[in-house]
C-alpha positions, 0 to 999 in steps of 0.5 A: 818011306815017310822018313826018307821023304822028311830030308828030301822036303828038308832039302826042297824047301832049302833049295827053294829059300835058296832060290827066292834069296838069289831071286831077290839079289836079281831083283835088287840088282836090277832096281839098282841098275834102273835106279842108276840108269834113270839117274844117267838119264835124268842128268843127260835130259838136264843136260840136254835141256841146258845145252838147248837153252845156251843154243837159243841164247847164242842164237840171240845174242847173234841176232842182238849183234847182227842187229847192233852192227846194222845200226852201228854200221849200215844205217849210220851210213845210209842215214848219212848218204840221206842227209848229204843227198838232201843238202845236195838237193837243197843246193841245187834247187837254190841254183847254188854251186855243188861242191864235189867234196861232198859228191865224193863224201856220198861215194865214200859213204856208200862204199863203206855201207857196201862193205858193211852189208857184205860182211853181214852177209859172209856172216850169214852164210857160214852155215854153208861151210864144208870140209872144202871151203873151210879153209877160204872161209877161214882167210875170209874170216881173218880179213873181215874189214869190220875187225877194229883189231888186226887179224891173221891166220897162221897155217903150220899144217896141212889141213886135210879135214874130209868130214863137212860137218866137222869143219862146219864145227870147226868154223862156227868154233874158230869165229865165236873165239874170234868174236869174243877176242874182238869184243872183250880182249882189247888185244893188239892182234888176234892170231888163227892158227893151224898146226899139229902135236902127238897125232893131233890137230889144233886149232886156235885163236891167241890174242894179246889183250888183257887175258882171263883172270889170274888162277883161273884156267877157263872162262865160264861164259856162255861162249865157253860151253857153246864152244866146248859143247862143238869140241865133245861132239867132235870127240875133240877136247877144247883148251882155254889159257893164260899164256905166259907172255899175256892174252888168251889163248882158245885151242881145240885138239882134235884127231887127224882122222877127222 
């Protein structure tokens, strides 16, 4: 019996060693997968922190833009109105003749101030854009009287977005592209276009301005990162390039099922 027991004990030890080796392999594999998962989680946390920082920065930039518009437009108009009204009041006090053109100028400045206030109010209400209001909102966007560069909308396909969140992101992305073009492109015209190709709906903003530097396919600026993040959140693709005729084209490619 003792002789027969030794082979069994050897087999048992061999089996135990194999089991231990398999266990170690599983532990090593599991540790590797855990390290990989942790690294992926760390990268995702960093990406989200970076995006949060970009969102905060874009919010600060929007506040600065609004403050600049208030200072350069509405405040200056109201200051001019106050100055001219004071001049008219002094004329009345001194029993002098009032110039009709002064009153007409006051009326003109008040109307311009009202236009500025209305345009800024429209911008602040952009968050309420939904699928049904996207097209009217885009028409309103290109017709803003604050734009120094002529801007128009070209609709080359039927717009049938059904998701309100998608419509809101699309509007914000196009609005950011239009603002960037007006600020930096030095263009003579800006065109917002909606078209389709290969089962994709394409939203684009094209200008005929100075364009991107040669040899560069996209811009690393904050506006690009925000627009690119919006495009990814929609499952779409953002493309920024320099057309052959010059200028810059920002395009969002989105599945029509959205």
